[in-house]
C-alpha positions as CSV (number, residue, x, y, z in Angstrom):
1,X,-1.0,6.4,69.9
2,X,0.3,7.6,73.3
3,X,4.0,7.2,74.1
4,X,5.2,8.0,77.6
5,X,8.9,8.7,78.0
6,X,10.3,9.1,81.5
7,X,13.4,11.2,81.0
8,X,14.9,10.0,84.3
9,X,14.3,6.3,83.5
10,X,16.1,6.6,80.2
11,X,19.1,8.4,81.6
12,X,19.0,12.1,82.6
13,X,22.5,12.6,81.1
14,X,21.3,11.6,77.7
15,X,18.4,14.1,77.6
16,X,16.4,12.4,74.9
17,X,13.7,15.1,74.8
18,X,15.6,18.3,74.5
19,X,17.2,20.2,71.6
20,X,20.5,18.3,72.0
21,X,18.8,14.9,71.7
22,X,20.4,12.4,69.3
23,X,16.9,11.0,68.5
24,X,15.0,14.3,68.3
25,X,14.2,14.0,64.6
26,X,12.9,10.4,65.1
27,X,10.7,11.5,68.1
28,X,9.3,14.5,66.1
29,X,8.6,12.1,63.2
30,X,6.7,9.8,65.5
31,X,4.8,12.8,66.9
32,X,3.9,13.9,63.4
33,X,2.4,10.5,62.7
34,X,0.1,10.8,65.7
35,X,2.1,9.4,68.5
36,X,1.5,11.3,71.8
37,X,4.9,11.8,73.6
38,X,4.3,12.5,77.3
39,X,7.1,13.6,79.6
40,X,6.9,13.2,83.4
41,X,6.7,16.7,85.0
42,X,8.3,15.6,88.2
43,X,11.3,14.1,86.4
44,X,11.7,17.1,84.2
45,X,11.5,19.5,87.2
46,X,14.0,17.4,89.2
47,X,16.6,17.5,86.5
48,X,15.9,21.1,85.5
49,X,14.8,20.2,82.0
50,X,11.2,21.5,81.9
51,X,12.1,24.6,79.8
52,X,14.2,22.5,77.4
53,X,11.5,20.1,76.3
54,X,11.7,20.0,72.5
55,X,9.1,17.3,71.7
56,X,5.8,16.1,73.2
57,X,3.9,17.4,76.1
58,X,4.4,17.6,79.9
59,X,2.2,15.4,81.9
60,X,1.8,13.9,85.4
61,X,1.6,10.3,86.5
62,X,-2.2,10.2,85.9
63,X,-1.6,11.3,82.3
64,X,1.1,8.6,81.8
65,X,-1.0,5.9,83.4
66,X,-4.1,6.8,81.3
67,X,-1.9,6.7,78.1
68,X,-0.6,3.3,79.1
69,X,-4.1,1.9,79.8
70,X,-5.4,3.3,76.5
71,X,-2.5,2.0,74.4
72,X,-2.8,-1.1,72.3
73,X,0.9,-1.8,73.1
74,X,3.4,-0.4,75.6
75,X,7.1,-0.6,74.8
76,X,9.6,-0.1,77.6
77,X,13.1,1.1,76.6
C-alpha cells in the first residue's frame, strides 16, 4: 500500500515526517503494516528537511505518480 506525503502540501512548518513529528509513531505503525510512505525529494530539499526524514523513503514525482496509479485508494489530507 503506497502512501505519498508531500511535506510542503501538508505544511512545512508542521514537519510531519521528521523526528519532531506529532504523528511519527502513527506513520511508523502504518509503515510497519506495509504502507509505503514516499516523500517528495524536491520539497524536502527546498525546505532543508532531507537529512531529517524519520519515516518512509525519498522519491521523485515519477515514484509518487506510480504509487498513486498503483493504489486501490488515494487519500488527500
